[in-house]
N, C-alpha and C positions, 0 to 999 in steps of 0.2 A: 504492500500500500503506500505510495506517495505520501509525501508529509505534510502538503499543502490538501489533500487528503484525510489525515489523518487529523490533524489541527482543526478543518472544518466537520468534522463527525463528532470530535469532543466538544466543540464550541455548539454545535447543536444539541448534542445532552445535557451540555452543562444549563442547556435554556431550557430544557425539559426538566430538569430535578430544579431549577429555582422557578418554577412558575405561580404565578399566584393565580387564583382564580378574578380576583376585580381586575387586574391588568391585563384581559383578554383583549380588549381594544389597541395595546402596545407589544401582544405578545406575538412575536414572529415565529409560524409556523413551521416544523419537520416535515416534510414531503419523502415520500420513498417514493426515487427515480429507479425505473428500470431502463437499462441503456442495452437491449437487446437487441435493438433496431443495428443499431452504432459497431457491435459485435458481429452480426450478419454480414453486414454492407461490408466492413473490412477483410471478412473473410468469402465473401464472394457468395454465400448459400443461401438458398430461399427460403421459406417458412415453412413449406414439405419436404426439404431434404435434413432440415433441420428437426422436423415431428419425426422422420424418418428415424433417423440418428440416437435423437434421443429416446424415443420411446413416449413422445407425449403428443396430445390432439393439435391438430394443427391449428384448431382453434385457438386452443391455451396460448400456441405461441403467438398469433394474431393480435391478442386480445394484449398481451403484455409486451408487445412489441409497439404496439399503439397506445399502451399507459395506462388501460383502461385494468385496473387493481381494487376489487372489492377486499380479496383476501388470497392470499399466497398459499399454496402448497409448497411445503420446503422440499419433499422427494420431487417436486417438476423440475424447483429450481434445479435442485443439487444435478439430477439428470442432464437439465441443459447446460450446465454449467461443464459439466465432463462431458458433452459433447461435442463443446465450443475450445474443451481444453485450456478451459481459464483455471489458473491458480489461484488467484485471488479474489474473492468473491466481489468485492468495489468495484470488480471493471465490468459486473454486473448489474449490483444492487446500489445505491451511494442513497445513505440520507442529507436531506439538502434544504436550507433556510429556505420559506417560502420565498424570500425578499430578494435573494441572490436569482431563483430561477427567474422571478419577475425582472430584475433586472437586466438577467443575460435574454431573456426577451423584448426586455427595451432599453438598447442601448444605449439611446440618446437622452433620456430621462424625460420621454414625452409625457406631459401631466394629461388623462382625458378627462 
């Protein structure tokens, strides 16, 4: 895991641990981000190919690659990581502060 990702993950966990229910409007939520689409593109593999290699339904691969996550089935994530030959789970899943995700989506700080 890179030092930057380590630091960001630790900061996100500190925010979670120090959360006060009265501070909701100031609370920067932590979001689970799946990087499956990027890992598949790097390897030039399709959803169907990954599905067959990992033994996971193609619909599951599709949902994860689009970021549609209500709950994660850990054995499926493990199979996907193994099929992609990942040795660091943060190559597939990271915790990121919502503000950082929004900053990345709005690099010029345009206010709406």
